C-alpha positions in Angstrom: 33.1 -27.6 -10.8 34.9 -24.5 -9.6 33.5 -22.0 -7.2 33.5 -18.1 -8.7 35.9 -17.1 -5.8 38.0 -20.1 -6.2 40.6 -17.6 -8.5 41.3 -15.5 -5.4 41.4 -18.2 -2.7 44.7 -19.8 -1.2 44.9 -23.3 -1.5 43.8 -23.6 1.9 40.5 -21.7 1.3 40.0 -24.0 -1.4 40.0 -27.1 0.8 37.4 -25.8 2.7 34.7 -25.0 -0.4 33.0 -28.3 0.5 31.8 -27.6 4.0 31.0 -24.1 3.1 29.4 -24.8 -0.1 27.2 -27.6 1.1 23.3 -26.5 1.0 20.1 -28.9 1.6 17.5 -29.5 -1.5 14.7 -27.7 0.2 11.7 -28.4 -1.1 11.2 -24.7 -2.4 14.1 -25.2 -4.4 13.5 -28.7 -6.1 10.3 -27.3 -7.1 12.0 -24.4 -8.8 14.6 -26.8 -10.3 11.7 -29.0 -12.0 10.5 -25.7 -13.7 11.0 -25.3 -17.1 13.8 -22.2 -18.0 11.3 -20.4 -20.5 8.8 -20.3 -17.3 11.5 -19.6 -14.9 12.3 -16.8 -16.4 9.1 -15.4 -17.4 8.0 -15.9 -13.5 11.5 -14.1 -12.1 10.6 -10.9 -14.9 7.1 -10.8 -13.2 9.1 -10.5 -9.6 11.3 -7.8 -10.9 8.5 -6.4 -12.0 6.7 -6.4 -9.6 9.9 -4.8 -7.2 10.5 -2.1 -10.0 6.4 -0.6 -9.9 6.6 -0.6 -6.1 5.6 3.3 -5.5 9.1 3.6 -3.0 11.4 1.6 -5.8 12.9 4.5 -7.4 12.7 6.9 -4.1 16.2 8.2 -3.3 16.2 6.3 0.1 16.0 3.0 -2.4 16.9 2.6 -5.7 16.7 6.2 -7.3 20.4 7.0 -7.1 21.4 3.2 -8.2 19.7 3.9 -11.6 22.3 6.0 -13.1 25.9 5.3 -13.8 29.1 6.3 -12.2 32.8 6.3 -12.1 34.4 3.9 -10.2 31.2 1.9 -9.5 30.5 -1.2 -11.2 27.9 -0.4 -13.5 25.5 -3.8 -14.4 25.4 -3.4 -18.3 23.7 -5.9 -21.1 26.1 -8.8 -21.3 25.0 -12.3 -23.4 24.0 -15.1 -21.3 25.4 -18.5 -21.5 23.1 -20.9 -21.9 18.8 -20.8 -21.9 18.2 -20.9 -18.0 17.7 -17.7 -16.2 19.8 -17.7 -13.0 19.0 -16.0 -9.7 22.1 -14.9 -7.4 21.1 -13.5 -3.4 23.4 -11.4 -2.0 23.8 -10.0 1.1 26.6 -7.9 3.0 27.0 -7.1 6.9 28.3 -3.8 7.7 29.4 -1.2 10.2 29.2 2.3 10.1 31.5 6.0 10.4 30.0 9.3 10.7 26.9 7.5 9.1 28.4 5.6 6.1 28.4 2.3 5.9 31.1 -0.4 5.0 31.2 -4.0 4.6 32.4 -6.2 6.7 31.3 -9.8 5.2 29.4 -10.5 2.9 27.4 -13.8 0.9 26.5 -14.5 -2.7 24.4 -17.6 -3.7 23.4 -18.5 -7.0 20.3 -20.9 -8.6 19.6 -22.0 -11.5 18.2 -25.2 -13.3 21.0 -27.2 -14.5 23.4 -26.4 -11.0 20.9 -25.8 -7.9 22.4 -23.8 -5.7 25.7 -22.7 -5.0 27.8 -20.8 -3.0 29.5 -18.2 -5.1 31.3 -16.7 -2.1 31.5 -16.5 1.4 34.0 -14.3 3.5 35.0 -11.4 5.6 35.5 -8.1 3.7 38.2 -5.5 4.6 35.8 -2.6 5.3 38.9 0.2 4.1 38.7 1.8 8.0 40.5 2.1 11.3 38.7 0.7 14.5 39.1 4.2 16.6 35.8 5.5 15.1 33.6 2.7 13.8 30.4 1.1 15.3 31.4 -2.2 14.5 27.8 -3.2 15.0 29.1 -6.6 16.2 26.1 -7.0 18.7 24.3 -7.7 15.3 26.4 -9.6 13.1 29.4 -11.1 15.4 32.3 -9.8 13.5 34.9 -8.1 15.9 37.9 -5.8 14.3 40.2 -8.4 15.7 38.5 -10.8 13.6 39.2 -9.0 10.8 43.0 -8.3 11.6 43.4 -12.5 11.8 41.7 -12.8 8.5 44.2 -9.9 7.0 47.1 -11.7 8.4 46.1 -15.2 7.1 45.1 -13.8 3.7 41.3 -14.6 4.3 40.2 -10.8 4.3 38.7 -9.9 0.8 38.5 -6.5 -0.7 35.9 -4.9 -2.2 37.1 -5.1 -5.7 37.3 -9.2 -5.3 33.3 -9.6 -4.3 32.2 -7.3 -7.2 34.6 -8.9 -9.2 32.4 -12.4 -8.7 29.2 -10.8 -9.1 30.7 -9.2 -12.6 31.6 -12.5 -13.6 28.8 -14.5 -12.6 26.5 -11.1 -14.1 24.9 -11.6 -17.6 21.3 -10.8 -19.3 20.1 -13.5 -18.1 20.6 -13.0 -14.2 18.1 -11.6 -11.8 19.7 -9.9 -8.5 17.7 -10.7 -5.5 18.1 -9.1 -1.4 16.3 -8.2 1.2 16.5 -4.2 0.9 19.1 -5.0 -1.9 19.7 -1.3 -2.6 21.6 -1.2 0.8 24.0 -3.8 -0.4 24.6 -2.5 -3.6 25.4 0.8 -2.2 28.0 -0.6 0.0 29.6 -2.2 -2.7 29.4 0.2 -5.2 27.1 -1.5 -7.8 24.3 0.2 -10.1 23.3 0.3 -13.6 19.7 0.9 -14.9 19.5 -2.8 -15.6 18.3 -2.8 -11.8 14.5 -1.8 -13.3 14.4 -5.7 -14.6 16.7 -7.4 -13.2 16.3 -6.5 -8.9 14.1 -8.5 -6.6 14.1 -7.3 -3.6 11.8 -9.3 -1.4 11.1 -6.2 1.1 9.7 -4.3 -1.7 7.7 -7.3 -2.8 6.3 -7.9 0.7 6.0 -4.1 1.8 2.1 -3.1 1.7 1.1 1.0 1.7 -0.6 0.5 5.0 2.0 -1.4 6.9 5.7 -0.8 8.2 8.2 -2.7 5.8 8.5 -6.4 6.5 12.1 -7.5 8.1 13.5 -10.4 6.7 12.8 -12.8 9.7 9.4 -12.4 9.4 9.0 -14.0 6.0 11.0 -17.0 6.7 10.7 -19.8 8.6 13.6 -19.7 10.7 14.9 -16.6 12.8 17.5 -14.5 10.8 20.7 -14.4 12.9 22.6 -11.8 10.3 25.0 -13.9 9.1 25.7 -13.2 5.5 25.2 -17.0 4.2 22.4 -17.4 6.1 20.5 -14.5 5.0 21.6 -14.8 1.2 20.1 -18.5 1.7 16.8 -17.4 3.4 16.5 -14.7 0.7 16.4 -17.4 -1.8 14.0 -19.3 0.0 11.5 -16.1 0.0 12.5 -15.9 -3.7 11.5 -19.6 -4.5 8.3 -19.3 -2.4 7.5 -16.2 -4.1 7.9 -18.3 -7.5 5.5 -21.1 -6.3 3.2 -18.3 -5.2 3.2 -17.7 -8.8 3.0 -21.5 -9.9 -0.1 -21.8 -8.2 -1.8 -19.1 -9.1 -1.8 -19.8 -13.0 -2.3 -23.5 -12.1 -5.3 -22.6 -10.0 -6.7 -19.5 -11.2 -10.0 -19.5 -9.2 -8.1 -19.2 -5.8 -6.3 -16.4 -6.7 -8.5 -14.3 -9.2 -10.5 -11.3 -8.5 -13.8 -11.7 -7.3 -16.7 -11.3 -9.6 -19.0 -9.0 -9.7 -22.3 -9.7 -8.7 -25.6 -9.7 -10.8 -28.2 -6.9 -9.8 -30.4 -9.3 -9.0 -33.8 -8.6 -6.4 -33.9 -12.0 -5.3 -30.2 -12.5 -4.4 -29.0 -8.8 -3.4 -30.1 -8.8 -0.1 -30.6 -12.0 1.2 -27.4 -12.0 3.5 -28.1 -7.9 3.9 -31.7 -8.9 5.5 -30.4 -10.4 8.8 -28.3 -6.9 9.1 -28.7 -5.5 12.3 -26.1 -2.5 12.7 -25.5 0.0 10.2 -24.4 3.3 9.3 -24.6 5.6 6.3 -22.0 8.0 5.3 -22.1 11.3 3.2 -18.9 11.6 1.4 -18.0 14.7 -1.3 -18.0 13.2 -4.7 -13.8 13.4 -5.0 -13.6 11.0 -2.3 -15.8 8.3 -4.0 -12.9 7.3 -6.7 -9.6 7.2 -3.3 -12.7 4.6 -1.5 -13.1 2.6 -4.6 -9.5 2.4 -5.6 -8.5 1.4 -9.6 -10.9 -1.2 -10.7 -11.8 -1.5 -6.8 -8.2 -2.0 -5.6 -9.1 -0.1 -2.6 -12.7 -1.4 -1.8 -11.5 -5.4 -2.3 -8.8 -4.6 0.3 -10.6 -3.1 3.1 -12.9 -6.1 2.2 -10.2 -8.1 2.8 -9.1 -6.6 6.0 -12.4 -6.9 7.3 -12.6 -10.9 6.2 -16.1 -11.4 7.0 -18.5 -11.8 4.8 -21.1 -10.5 6.9 -20.1 -7.1 6.3 -21.4 -5.3 3.4 -20.5 -1.7 2.1 -23.0 0.0 -0.6 -22.2 2.8 -2.5 -24.8 4.5 -3.9 -24.3 4.9 -7.9 -26.5 8.3 -7.9 -24.0 10.7 -7.8 -24.0 14.2 -9.9 -20.5 14.5 -11.7 -21.2 18.2 -12.3 -21.4 19.2 -8.6 -18.2 19.4 -7.3 -19.7 19.4 -3.7 -22.4 16.8 -4.5 -22.6 13.9 -2.1 -22.6 10.3 -2.2 -24.2 7.9 0.3 -22.1 5.3 1.4 -23.7 2.4 3.7 -22.1 -0.3 5.8 -23.8 -3.2 7.2 -23.5 -6.1 9.0 -25.3 -8.6 11.7 -22.6 -7.5 14.4 -22.0 -3.9 15.6 -18.9 -4.8 16.3 -18.5 -5.5 12.5 -19.5 -2.6 11.5 -17.1 -0.6 13.8 -14.0 -2.6 12.6 -15.0 -1.6 9.0 -15.1 2.1 9.9 -12.1 1.9 11.5 -10.4 -0.3 8.3 -12.0 2.6 5.7 -10.4 5.3 7.7 -6.7 3.6 7.3 -7.3 3.5 3.4 -8.7 7.1 3.1 -8.0 9.4 5.7 -9.8 12.1 3.7 -13.1 10.9 4.8 -12.1 10.0 8.7 -14.1 13.0 10.1 -17.5 11.0 8.1 -16.6 7.7 9.6 -16.5 9.0 13.6 -19.4 10.8 13.0 -20.5 7.5 11.9 -19.1 5.6 14.4 -20.9 8.0 17.0 -24.4 7.3 15.8 -23.7 3.2 16.1 -24.2 4.4 19.8 -27.5 5.8 19.5 -28.4 2.2 17.4 -27.2 3.2 14.0 -29.4 3.7 11.0 -32.9 2.4 10.4 -32.8 -1.0 9.0 -32.4 -0.6 5.1 -35.3 -1.5 2.4 -34.2 -2.6 -1.1 -35.4 0.1 -3.6 -37.8 -1.5 -6.2 -36.4 -2.1 -9.5 -36.2 0.6 -12.5 -36.5 -1.1 -15.5 -35.0 0.0 -19.0 -38.7 0.6 -20.0 -38.9 3.0 -17.1 -36.5 5.5 -18.0 
């Protein structure tokens, strides 16, 4: 089967396609290829939805400017799909810079679909359309020099931005998902945009970027070292996407391992078995308005804090008796464990997630130096008849 860029290639380039486009069948590729097309489409849609739900997705630094239409840009619009199987297209562009504006110097496009597996649709040097006198070529990152571009120009091996866009446009349809690591940067230099990115973009940076951590680099998400080679980076991005697909498969096949933590029953016989051995505890008195931030939507923040502590011996109790009619009302939060260091660690993590109660957490840390709170005694159970 001919590659998408064969229509642009000279006979010499066509002869080299076999060596350029060969790709090993990794375990991730084999596992994705075994999926049913409808399930693959559902899982890819879930990854795209997770990308679009990220708080930074529509920011002006990322995808915000790319969600509209504009003249002289390739707009990703609705286009009937060919067949019934979805397709992933991983894109990577290496760049230079002039006066703060980034321009492409090389690009690679890799696709994956169930009937065809992985294919290299394009790999080559790209004309940045600028002279070499006032340019930061960033050769130290990708190894491409202006001399290499000039040599490629003379031999007819230098492509234009329009060539790359034409290949992507020919492959794009309603069953296509675009993948990349900080994909918005690659789309911006190629002048590609469209509202469809809300439903078809899979950005591995956003998928693995948590609110309390810096944005992850591609090298931290793959097993191999990323060397700023467009083809290697596109394949590495594809590997991350296929790994994420495998994780989604596992979460459906084994829901017990990834399901939300079940709520504990209010049973006095079991409620304080692990607390009875607590030797260190502190009590925070926080404003009623901060309690919701500590708990999070459906307990998400509290679960994240517990996961960060990663130790069942550290327990966080929130007093349920508050007065919602009084904005200045206080709520007690008790942190206890059988080691002082565990309590300190939990307080630090709470401060990271809820900075508004940092002062209360620091005060609790100081109280630990004085021995902390006295051991907690569980209150007697109150029956419905008593109320």
